[in-house]
N, C-alpha and C positions, 0 to 999 in steps of 0.2 A: 099636536105641535105643528100643524100645517101653516100657522101664521109665519113661521120663519121662511118657508118656501115662498110665500107671497112677497115678503120683503126683498129677498134676493132677486126674484124675478123683476120687481119694480125698480131696483137700484142698478142692476147691471145687465146689459143686453147679453143675451145668449146663455144666461145661467139656467140650467135645466133642473128638472125635479130630482134627478139622481144626485146632482151636485149639492143641492140644498139638503137633501136627506142625509148625505154623507157627513156634512158638517155637524148636523144635529146628532147623528149616531156617534161620532167621535166625542163630541161634547158630553153626551149622555154617558158614554162609557167612562170617561175620565171622572166626571162628578161622582159616579156610582162606585168607583174604586176608592176605598177608604185609604187616604194617605196622611192621616194625622200622625203625629210623633208617637203617641201612646200605643195605639193598636193597629196602625195602618202600615202600608208598604208602598213606597215610591217605586220599588223594584217591579212590583206587579203592574203599575201604570206604565213604566218605561218599557216593559216587555210587550204589553198590549199595543203600544204605539209603534214599537219596532216591527211587530208583525204586520201592521197596516202598511208601513212604509215599504217593507220588502215585498208584500203582496202587490203594491202599486208599481214595482219595478226597480226600486233602488237595490243595487247589489248588496248582498248580505255583508260583504267585507266593509261596506261604507255605513253600516248601521250597527252601532255598538251599544250594548247595555253594560255599563261600567259600574261595578259594585265594590265598595271598600271591603277588603278581606274580612274585617271583623264586624261589619255592619250589613248583614244580608238584606235588611229591609230598606236600605238607603241607596238604592240604585239610581243611576243617571243614564239618560239616553243621549248619545251624540250621533247624529246622522249627517252625511255630506252628499249634496247634489253637486257633482263635478261640472265645472264650467270650463271656459277656454283658458283661464289663467291670466287674462288680460289685466286684472286688478287683484289686489289682495282680497281674501274672502270676506263675506258679510256674515256675522254671527246673529242668529235669531234665537233669542233667549226667553225662556219662561220657566217657572218653577212648578213642580208637581205637588209638593206638600201643601197642606192646608192647616189652619188652626183648629183646635179642638171644637167640637160641637156636641152639646147635650140634647138628644132627641126630645126629652121632656120639656125643653125650653122653647122649642120651635113649634110653629103651627103646621109645618110639613116635616117629613122625614129629611133631615139634612143630607143624607147619603142616597137620596133618590132625586133625579131631576124631575121637577114638577112644573108644568106650564099652567099658569093661572093668571087671569086678568092682564094678559099682555106681558107677563114676566116669566122668566125661568128662575125657579127657586132651587137652592142647593148649596152646600158648603163648597166653596171654591168656584161658584158660578161666575163671580167677578175676579176673585183673587186666588189663583191666576189661571184657572183652567179654561177660560174663554180664549185667552191668548194662546195657550198651549194647543188647544184644538185647532185654532185658525192656522198656526204655523204648520201643524201636521197636515192639515188639508191642503195648504198651499204647496208643500213639497210633494204630496201625492199627485196633485194635478200636474205639476211640472214634470215629474217623473214619467207619468203616463204619456204626456205630450212629447217626451224626449226633448225637452227644452234644453238649450245650450246657452246659459247665461255667460256673461263675460268675466265672471268670477265664481268661485265656489260659494255655495250657500250652505252654511253649517247650522244645523238645528241642535240646540242643547236644552233638554228638559231635565231639571235638576231637583235635588233633595235639599230639605232643611233651609230654605230661605226664611221661613217664619220662625227665626230664632232657635232653631234646633241645633244640637251640638255637632252635627256632621254635615256642614254646609257643602253642597255639591259643587258650586262654582269654585270655592276656595280649594277644594280637593282636586278638581280637574286642573286648575291652574298649577297646582303643585306637582301632580302626578302625570298629567296628560296635556300639558300646555300646547303641544304641537297639534292636538286634535281640535282645539277651539281658538287657536291664534287667528286674529282677524284684523282688518283695517279698523273696523268699529263694530259695535253691536247695537241691535234694537231690542228693547226690553220694556217691561212695565214701568210704571212710575209717572208716566204722563197719561193723557187721555182726554176725552171730551167732557165738557161741563154743561149741565143743564140747570137753568135757574128759572123758577116760575114757569116751567113748561117750555122754555125757549132755549135752543142751542146757542151758546154764547161764545165759547172758546174751545180750542183744541190745543192742549198743552204739550210741550216737548220738554221733558226733564233733562237738564244738562248737568245738574249737580244735586247733591244731597248733603244733609248735615251728617257729621261723623258721630256714630253711636259709641258711647263710652260709659262704663260703670266705674264708680269709685267707692271703695269700702271704707267706712269709718269705724273706728274701734276705740273704746275707752276701757282701760283695765283699772282695777282697784283691789286693795286687800279685802274689802268687804267687812263683815262683822255681824253682830246680832242686831236685829231690827229694833230691839228695845233701847238701843243706845245709838240713835241716828247721828250722822255727821253731815255737814254741808258738802263734804267732799264725796259726792255720790255719782257713780258712773252714769246713771240715768239722767241726772240733772245736767251733767256736763254735755252729754250728747243732745239732750232736748234743747238746751240753751243755744248750742251751735246751730242746730237745725232751724230754730226759730229765727236766728239771724240770717241764715241762708234763705229762708222763705221770704224775707223782706228785701232781699237783694236782687237787683237786675244787672246782668252783664250789659256793657255799653251797646247801644243800637248802632248797626252798621249795614249799609246797603252795598252789595257788590254789583258787578256788571249784570249778573243774571237776575237778581232780585230787582234791580233798577229797571231793567228791560221788562220784567214781568209786571211791575206796577204800572209802567208807562203803557203797556199793551192793554191792561185792564181798563185804563182810563179812556180807551177808545170806545168802550161800551157805555155810551152816553146816558142810557136810561138808568144806570145804577149809580146813585150819588156817591155811595161809599167808595166805589172804585175810582171815581173822579178824584176823590181825596187821596187815594193811593198814588195816582199819577202826579198830583200836585206835590205830594211828599217826596216822590222820586226826583222831581225836578228841583225842589227846594227843601231838602231834608232838615228843616229847622227843628229845634228841640220840641217846640209846641206841636208841630205837625206829627212828629214821630210819637209823642206821648198820646196824641189822639188816636193814632192807629193801634198803639199798644194795648188799648182797652179791649181789642179783639184778640183772643189768645192765638188764633192762627197767624194773623199779621204780626203779632209780637214774636212768634216763633220764627218767622221769616227774617226778622230784623236782628236777632241777637242769639248768641249761645244761651241755652237754657240748661239749668241743673235742678232736679227735683228729687226730694226724698221719696223712695218707693217701698223700702222695707226697713222695719225697725224690730229688733229683738234684744231683750235684756233680762238679767236676773236669773237665779237658779232655784230660789225657794221663796215661799210667801213670807217667811219669818226671818229672812236674812238680807243684809245689805248687798246690793248687786256687786259682783266681782267683775262683771263684764257687760258692756252695752255696745251693740253693733247696729250699724245702719248701712243701707245702700243708697247711693245718690246716682241717678241716671242722668247723663248729660247728652245733649244733642248739640254738637259743636259746629259752628259756622266754618265753611271752607276759609282757610287763612288763619284761623286760630289753631293752636296746637294743644294736644292733651297735657303736655307739661305745663304750659301757661295756665290752663284751666285748673290743674291741680294746685298750682301756686295761689291762684285766686281763691279757690275753695279754702285753703289753709288760712288765708288772710281773713276771709269772711267769717269762717267758723270761730276764729279769734280765741282759740283755747288750745294751749300746748298739750293738754291731756287728750285731745282728739287726734288719733293717728289716722292719716289719710293715705290710702294705697290704691293705685290703679289696678283694676281687676281685669286680668287677661290682656291679650294683644288688642291693639286698636288699629283698625285699618284706615289710615289717612289717605284721602283721595282728592286730587285737585279737580275742579270743574272741567267738563269736556268742552273744548272750544266749539263754537258753532261750526258745524260741518256744512259747507255751502250746498253740496248736492242734496243732503238730507233736508235742510231748511227749505230749499227751493221746491223739492218734491212735495214736502208736507204742505207748503203754502199753496202750490198749484192744485193738489188733490183736495185740500180743504175748500178752496174757492169753488171748485167744480162740483163738489158733492154737497156743500153746505154754504151757499153764498151768504156773505155777511159775517160769518164766524171768524173770530180773531185767532190767529196762531199765537200761542202764548209761551214764551220761554219760561221755564220754571225751575225752582229748587224745591226738592222734597224735604219736609221737616222730619219725615220718617226715613227708614232705611230700606234699600233694595239691594239686590245682588250686583247692581251696577258699581257699587263702591269697591268690590273686589277687583273688577275688571279695570276700573280707572286707576286703582293703586298699582296695577301691574302694567300700565301703559296702553291699555285698550280703551279708547273712548267709548262711551255708552250713552245712548239717547233713549229716554223713556217716551214712547209714543205708541198709541194704539188705535186712535179713531173710534174708540168705544166710549159712548157718552153715558154718564150717570148723573143723577141729581145731586148737586153740591149741598143741598139742604137735607138730604136723606141718605147719608152714606150707610151701606150695609155690610161692607167687607169687615170680616172678623166678628161680626155681630149676629144677633138673632135674625133669622129669615133673610139671609144673604140672597140677593137676587140681581138679575140683569134683564133689561128689556129685550123682548124677542126682536123687535125692530133694530135695537142697538147692536145686538150680536151680529145680525145680518149685515148691517152697515160697516161694522168693524172688520168683518171678513173681507168685504170688498175693498175697503180702504187699505188694509195691510197687504193684500195680495197685489194691489196696484202699486203700492209703495215699493215692495220687493222687486216688482218688474222694472220700475223706474230706476232703482238703484243697482240693477244688475244687467242693464242693457237689453231687456226683453220687451216685446210689444205689450201694450196694455190689454190686448185681447186674451192674455193668459188667464184673466179672471173670469 
C-alpha cells in the first residue's frame, strides 16, 4: 500500500512517511472491524479510535465512547480538541456502521482492506470509513502539535446511519446534545466527481430529501377461493399502486437545485449538463420533461414515492383478508409529509386503501450557504484541482445531516474525496476508493479544518 505514501508526499509539502502510514493504518483498522447491523459492533470501532486519540495526547476526559444502555454494540465516539473558545465549535461527523456484505458475492474479502490496481477495496472504504479515518488522523495530528484552534473541534463517529434502528446522531442529540452542539457540522453527502477520467466537480451538500415510509393496507372478510368476488383486497391494492406508478409529483427547483444545475452548466464539454443549466434558467415544462427522463435528475426535481414491499393473502385456496404495501417517499424540502400523504390518498383513489405514516419523519430545512465554508471550499478546490467546479447540491438519499438540521445545527456534506459518477460502488459489490483519491481527500479535509478554525495550513 505504498502508493498512498507517494500521493501524500506529492500533494502536500512536508508530509512524512509516518504520517501517510498512520492514515493507512487507521483506515485499515476501521475497514477490518465489522460494523454491520447483523453481526458487527460500532462500539469496537469507537473504542479502537478512542485509544488512538488518547495515545496521541487528547485527555481521556475529552474522549468518550457513548453506548446506549440496551444496545451494547451500538457505541458512538465523541472527542473534543479544545480551542480558545473564540467561536462556537465545529462538528466533524462520520458514521462507523456499514451495510451488509456477503463475502461470496465479492471478488475480495469485504472485511479486509485490499489494495489492487490503484484502489482500496473493502466494505465501508467509501461509505463512510474513509472520512472517519481522515477525521481521526486530523485530530491526532493537531493533538500532537498542541494546536490551539479558535474554536473547539468535536469529532463524532456514530452508529446506524445506514438505516439501522439505533441511529447514533439522533440518540446523541436526545441524550448528549451538549457534547455535539456546534455552529455547524461537516459530514459526508458531498464529494468530488470524476467523469470519463476527469475531475469535474467538488460538491457541497446543503440539503437532502426527507426520508418517509407510508404503509398501505386493505382488509376484507375474505372467503373461499371457489367463489371469487371482485371485492378482492389484492386487486384494490394492486390497482392503487398501478395508479401511483403512473403518477409524478410536480417538478420544482429550489435555490439549491437551481444553483446545482447552473454550476453543472459551466462544465461545457458535457452537453447534458448544459441542458441542466438551461432548465434552471428557464424551467419550462418541455425542459423539465426532457431532464426527467434521467432518473437522477428527475429525483432532484420532485418528490418521489415508490412501492417497495407488497404482501397479501393467508392461504392458497382462500380469498385474501388483508393486503399490505410499503411506499417509500423521498420528499423535497418545502413539501410536508402530511401533504404527501394527502396526495397519496388522492392518487391511490380507493377508499378501501388505508394510508398510514410509518414512524417519525425528520423534516429538515436546507442549510443556508455558510460564507466561510463556501469560500474555503472554493479556495482549496481551486488550489488543488484547478478548473474543478464547486457544486452546491441536494442529496436524493439520506444522511445523518437531516437530524442535525432538524435540531438547528447546519450541516454541509463535503469531503474532497473524488469518485467516478458512472461507477458508484458504495453499498454494492466490491466497494472501493482510489488510493490517490484517499490521499487527496485527507489533505483537503485537514486544510479545510485548519481554515475554519483559525489554524495555519501547515498543520497538514
